[in-house]
C-alpha positions in Angstrom: -0.2 0.1 0.3 1.4 3.7 -1.0 1.4 5.9 1.9 1.4 9.1 -0.3 1.3 9.8 -4.5 5.4 10.7 -4.4 8.0 8.1 -5.4 8.9 5.3 -2.6 11.8 6.9 -0.5 11.8 10.0 -2.6 12.4 13.0 -0.5 9.7 14.2 -1.6 7.5 11.4 0.3 9.9 11.4 3.2 9.2 15.1 4.0 5.3 14.9 3.0 5.3 12.6 6.1 8.1 14.3 8.3 6.3 18.0 8.5 3.5 17.3 10.0 5.5 15.2 12.6 7.7 17.8 12.7 4.7 20.0 14.0 3.9 17.4 16.3 7.0 17.3 18.0 7.8 20.8 17.6 4.8 21.2 19.2 4.8 18.4 22.1 8.7 20.1 22.7 7.6 23.5 23.2 5.4 22.9 26.1 9.0 21.9 27.9 11.0 24.9 26.2 7.7 26.7 27.5 8.1 25.6 31.0 11.7 26.4 31.1 11.4 30.3 29.1 8.7 31.4 31.5 10.1 29.7 34.4 13.8 31.8 33.2 11.0 35.1 34.1 10.0 33.5 37.4 13.1 33.5 38.5 17.1 32.4 37.9 16.8 29.6 40.3 13.8 28.2 39.4 15.1 27.6 35.5 18.0 26.2 36.6 16.2 23.7 38.7 14.0 22.3 36.4 16.9 21.8 33.9 17.8 18.8 36.2 14.9 17.8 37.2 13.4 18.0 33.6 16.0 15.8 32.0 16.0 13.0 35.3 11.9 13.0 34.9 11.9 12.6 31.4 14.5 10.0 31.4 12.0 7.6 33.2 8.8 9.2 31.3 11.0 8.7 27.9 11.8 5.1 28.3 8.1 4.7 28.8 6.8 6.4 25.6 9.6 4.8 23.5 8.1 1.7 24.4 4.4 2.6 23.6 5.7 4.3 20.3 6.7 1.2 19.1 3.1 0.5 18.3 3.5 2.8 15.3 6.6 0.1 13.8 3.6 -2.4 14.5 0.8 -0.5 12.6 3.5 0.3 9.8 4.3 -3.3 8.9 0.3 -4.3 9.0 -0.6 -1.7 6.9 2.0 -2.3 4.3 1.0 -5.9 4.3 -2.8 -5.3 4.1 -3.2 -6.7 7.4 -5.6 -3.8 7.8 -7.6 -5.7 10.7 -5.1 -6.1 13.5 -3.7 -2.1 13.2 -5.6 -1.6 16.9 -4.2 -4.8 18.4 -0.4 -3.5 18.9 -2.2 -0.2 20.3 -4.3 -2.1 23.1 -1.5 -3.8 24.0 0.7 -1.3 24.2 -2.1 1.0 26.2 -2.6 -1.9 29.0 1.5 -2.0 29.3 1.3 2.0 29.7 -1.5 1.6 32.3 0.9 -0.6 34.0 3.3 1.9 34.4 1.5 3.1 37.4 3.1 0.5 39.5 6.5 2.2 38.6 5.5 6.1 38.6 3.4 6.3 41.8 6.4 4.8 44.0 8.6 7.2 42.4 6.7 10.5 42.8 5.9 9.2 46.0 9.1 8.0 48.2 11.5 8.6 45.0 11.5 11.9 45.1 13.4 13.0 48.1 15.3 9.5 47.9 16.8 11.4 44.3 17.2 14.7 45.3 17.2 15.0 49.3 14.9 16.7 51.8 17.2 19.8 52.0 15.8 23.6 50.7 18.6 23.9 48.1 16.8 21.4 46.2 13.1 22.1 46.7 12.3 23.3 43.2 13.8 20.0 42.0 11.7 18.5 44.1 8.2 19.9 43.3 8.6 19.7 39.4 10.0 16.3 39.6 7.1 14.8 41.8 4.3 16.3 39.7 5.5 15.2 36.5 6.7 11.5 37.5 3.1 10.8 39.2 1.3 12.3 35.1 3.9 9.7 33.8 1.6 6.7 32.4 -0.9 9.8 30.1 2.6 10.2 28.7 2.9 6.7 27.4 -1.0 6.5 27.3 -0.4 9.4 24.5 2.0 8.0 22.8 0.5 4.4 22.0 -2.3 6.2 20.7 -0.7 8.3 18.6 1.2 5.0 17.2 -2.4 4.1 15.5 -2.3 7.5 13.4 1.1 7.8 12.6 2.0 4.1 11.1 -0.9 5.0 8.6 0.8 8.0 8.0 -2.6 10.1 8.7 -0.4 12.4 10.7 -2.5 15.3 10.4 -4.9 15.0 13.5 -2.0 14.2 15.5 -0.8 17.6 14.8 -4.1 19.5 15.0 -4.4 17.8 18.6 -0.7 18.0 19.6 -1.1 21.9 18.5 -4.4 22.6 20.2 -2.9 21.1 23.5 0.5 23.1 23.1 -1.5 26.3 23.1 -3.6 24.9 26.0 -0.4 24.3 27.8 0.7 27.5 27.4 -2.1 29.4 28.6 -1.7 26.8 31.9 1.8 27.8 32.1 1.3 31.7 32.2 -1.3 31.1 35.0 0.0 28.5 36.9 3.5 29.9 37.1 3.0 32.5 37.6 -0.9 32.7 39.3 -3.9 35.1 38.9 -4.8 37.9 40.9 -7.5 37.2 42.9 -7.9 33.4 42.3 -4.9 31.8 43.5 -0.9 32.7 44.1 2.1 32.1 41.7 2.8 28.4 41.8 6.4 28.6 39.8 8.3 25.4 39.1 4.6 23.5 40.6 2.5 25.4 38.3 4.9 24.5 35.0 4.8 20.6 36.1 1.0 20.8 36.7 0.4 22.4 33.0 2.7 20.1 30.8 0.9 17.0 32.3 -2.6 18.5 32.0 -2.3 19.0 28.5 -0.9 15.8 28.0 -4.1 14.4 29.5 -6.0 16.6 27.1 -3.9 14.9 23.9 -4.8 11.6 25.0 -8.6 12.3 25.8 -8.7 13.5 22.3 -7.0 11.2 20.3 -8.9 8.2 22.2 -12.1 9.7 21.1 -10.7 9.3 17.5 -9.4 6.1 17.9 -12.5 4.5 19.2 -14.7 5.6 16.1 -17.0 3.4 14.0 -14.7 3.0 11.8 -11.8 2.6 13.3 -13.5 -0.2 15.3 -15.2 -1.9 12.4 -12.1 -2.3 9.9 -8.9 -1.3 11.5 -9.2 -3.4 15.0 -9.9 -0.7 17.4 -12.1 -2.8 19.0 -9.5 -5.5 19.9 -9.3 -4.0 23.6 -8.6 -7.5 25.2 -5.3 -8.5 26.4 -3.2 -10.7 23.8 -0.3 -12.0 25.7 1.7 -13.1 22.7 0.9 -9.5 21.1 2.1 -7.9 24.0 5.1 -10.3 24.5 6.0 -9.5 20.5 5.5 -5.5 20.9 7.6 -5.1 24.3 10.2 -7.8 22.6 10.5 -4.9 20.2 10.4 -1.7 22.2 11.9 -2.5 25.4 15.6 -2.3 24.5 15.3 1.3 22.8 13.3 2.3 25.4 15.6 1.2 28.2 18.5 2.6 26.2 16.5 6.0 26.0 16.2 5.8 29.6 19.9 5.2 30.6 20.7 7.3 27.9 18.7 10.5 29.4 20.4 9.2 32.8 23.6 9.8 31.4 22.4 13.5 30.6 21.0 14.0 34.0 24.3 13.1 35.6 26.3 15.3 33.0 24.0 18.4 34.0 24.8 17.7 37.4 28.4 17.8 36.8 28.0 20.9 35.3 25.9 22.2 38.2 29.1 21.2 40.5 31.4 23.4 38.1 29.0 26.2 39.2 26.7 28.8 37.5 28.4 29.4 34.4 28.9 26.1 33.2 24.6 25.1 34.0 23.5 28.2 32.9 25.3 27.8 29.2 24.8 24.2 29.1 21.0 24.4 30.3 20.6 27.0 28.0 22.4 24.9 24.8 19.7 22.2 25.9 16.9 24.3 25.9 17.8 25.7 22.2 18.2 21.4 21.8 14.7 20.7 23.5 13.2 23.7 21.1 14.4 22.5 17.5 15.2 18.4 18.0 11.6 18.6 16.3 13.2 18.0 13.0 15.1 15.4 14.0 12.3 13.5 15.9 10.0 14.2 12.6 12.5 12.7 10.4 12.7 9.8 12.8 9.4 8.6 12.9 8.7 9.6 9.4 11.9 6.8 8.5 9.9 4.3 10.4 6.7 4.6 9.1 8.0 4.6 5.6 10.8 1.8 6.1 8.0 -0.4 8.1 5.8 -0.3 5.6 8.4 -1.0 2.5 9.5 -3.7 4.6 5.9 -4.9 5.5 5.5 -4.8 1.6 8.7 -6.6 1.0 10.1 -3.4 -0.8 12.9 -3.3 1.4 15.2 -2.7 -1.3 13.9 1.2 -1.6 15.2 2.1 2.1 18.7 3.5 0.8 16.5 6.2 -1.3 14.6 7.3 2.3 18.5 7.2 4.0 19.3 9.9 0.9 17.1 11.9 1.5 16.8 12.3 5.4 20.4 13.0 4.9 19.5 15.9 2.3 16.6 17.2 4.9 19.2 17.3 7.7 21.9 19.3 6.1 19.7 21.8 5.2 18.2 22.3 8.4 22.1 22.8 9.7 22.4 25.8 7.6 19.4 27.1 9.1 20.5 26.4 12.5 23.6 28.2 11.9 22.1 31.1 10.9 19.4 31.4 13.9 22.1 31.0 16.6 24.3 33.5 14.7 21.7 36.2 14.3 19.5 35.1 17.3 22.1 35.2 20.4 21.5 38.2 21.9 17.8 37.1 22.1 18.2 34.4 23.1 20.6 35.9 26.1 17.6 38.2 26.8 14.9 35.9 27.3 16.7 33.0 29.1 18.6 35.3 31.5 16.5 38.2 32.0 17.5 39.1 35.9 21.0 38.7 35.4 23.9 41.0 36.4 25.9 42.7 33.9 29.1 41.0 34.9 27.5 37.5 34.9 26.0 38.5 31.2 29.6 39.5 29.8 30.9 35.6 31.7 28.0 34.0 29.5 28.1 35.6 26.1 31.2 34.2 24.2 31.2 30.4 25.6 27.1 30.9 25.3 27.6 31.8 21.3 30.8 29.3 20.5 28.6 26.7 22.4 25.8 27.5 20.2 27.6 25.9 17.2 28.1 22.9 18.9 24.6 22.4 19.8 23.6 23.3 16.0 26.4 20.4 15.0 24.9 18.4 17.6 21.4 18.5 16.3 22.7 17.7 12.6 24.3 14.6 13.7 21.6 13.3 16.2 19.0 14.0 13.5 21.4 11.2 11.1 21.9 9.3 14.0 17.9 9.4 14.4 17.2 8.7 11.0 19.0 5.6 10.7 17.6 4.7 14.3 14.4 4.7 12.9 15.2 2.3 9.8 16.5 0.0 12.7 13.9 0.5 14.7 11.5 -0.3 11.6 13.0 -3.1 11.0 12.7 -4.7 14.9 17.0 -4.6 15.2 15.9 -2.4 18.9 18.5 -4.6 20.6 21.8 -3.2 18.6 20.1 0.0 18.9 20.1 -0.4 23.3 23.9 -1.9 23.4 25.4 0.8 21.0 23.3 3.5 22.1 24.3 2.5 25.9 27.8 2.1 24.9 27.8 5.6 23.2 26.5 7.6 25.5 28.4 6.3 28.7 31.8 5.9 27.2 31.7 8.5 24.9 30.0 11.3 25.9 30.0 10.9 29.7 33.4 9.3 30.6 35.4 12.0 28.4 33.1 14.9 29.9 34.0 13.8 33.5 37.8 13.6 32.8 38.1 16.6 30.6 35.6 19.1 32.4 35.9 17.7 36.4 39.5 16.6 36.3 41.0 18.6 34.1 39.1 22.0 34.4 38.3 22.2 30.4 36.1 25.2 29.8 32.6 25.0 29.2 32.9 25.2 25.8 35.1 21.9 25.5 32.4 20.4 27.5 29.4 21.5 24.1 32.6 20.2 21.8 32.2 16.6 23.6 28.2 16.4 23.1 28.8 17.1 19.0 31.9 14.4 18.8 29.8 11.9 20.8 27.2 12.6 18.3 29.0 12.2 15.3 30.7 8.8 16.9 27.3 7.6 17.4 25.5 8.4 14.3 28.7 6.7 12.4 28.1 3.4 14.6 24.3 3.5 13.3 25.6 3.8 9.6 27.8 0.9 9.9 25.0 -1.5 11.2 23.2 -0.4 8.5 25.8 -1.1 5.9 25.5 -4.9 6.8 22.3 -5.2 5.9 21.8 -8.0 9.2 18.3 -6.1 10.0 16.4 -7.4 7.0 16.5 -10.4 8.3 14.8 -9.6 11.8 11.1 -10.2 12.3 8.9 -8.1 14.7 6.2 -10.7 15.0 6.0 -14.2 16.3 3.6 -15.1 13.6 5.2 -13.0 10.5 3.2 -9.8 9.7 3.5 -10.0 6.0 2.5 -13.8 6.4 
């Protein structure tokens, strides 16, 4: 089944599917970015606290979201194979798995917060943000599992619309809850930011669930197959768990990285925190290419047309190069605006210390996003094929050995500059990108089956 009117694997096909997914990812990432931006205007301490708390909190939440997102791979392969009555099956199984995540998230929120951050006054902002966002963790996974039903079929317009509306809802809630509403309630600060993002995600889930259960989907696409199917659930978890574990370990490594930066002092955590905020805002491009690649390649594999995958890879490389040029221009010309928006309360002496390191670090952030875009595109190919154990092993090795270890040795032991810390990001991503590309070149992923009963049988 052809996903678009364009040639298989062409730049136009990949772009037509990736664009709405990029908008979806941009809107989702903007929720986190809006938290950071408004907290920066609320207080300098609240912003820096959110850097550490969100990184650690998202390491757990994204792990479950990645596991739930494997629904789009199964839906894509079933769709490509013409097995339309089974499209809802993996979605339901992963929604059951997402509901089961309450057993993980609730204890983490109630008892894990103080265990991780301690009970001191200096960590109160981190505790407030982390406790709330983790408590709502299951809704993030539920939404992701549902989105896979539409994304795997290339039907991305609804997901895009829902996320854009939810993002506007989040911005309004952010402003009201962070700064308060006179006469109604006092400013909630970081607590308000976490509540706003969580409530917006619940809204997304509710709307998508309504459309998922439409009569046409229940009748033709298996949306009524709500019963637990242990073999199908096992297949979903088997394929999705390795990547989910890697993402969790990757983000934990970044949480450790930012903890090290915080130890180095205000200059390091401020520059790296602003760099991370820019990464969050612009990561939508890499995320969109990743999901579009997984969708196109999944459909090609299901339809027994894996020979066209190389065209998809080439198309993604061209798109990432174009975006790199765009980022270089934005970061170069937008430097004064970035400083003004993220350091509105900083003293001039501190601003003088920050400007030059930040300018250099943003160039490295642009290069990092470029290499991450390529790495995630290659990961999209391997994920669509079910080669997720490799992604887990290679990913864990890369982040801890090629990124965190050099950062600890050079920055903490040899007192390297914050610019060197940013450079380590870029080198790590480039090397990880090369590892994934070499895996694709071996062709081993073409012999992997994601389902125990053979998708295309």
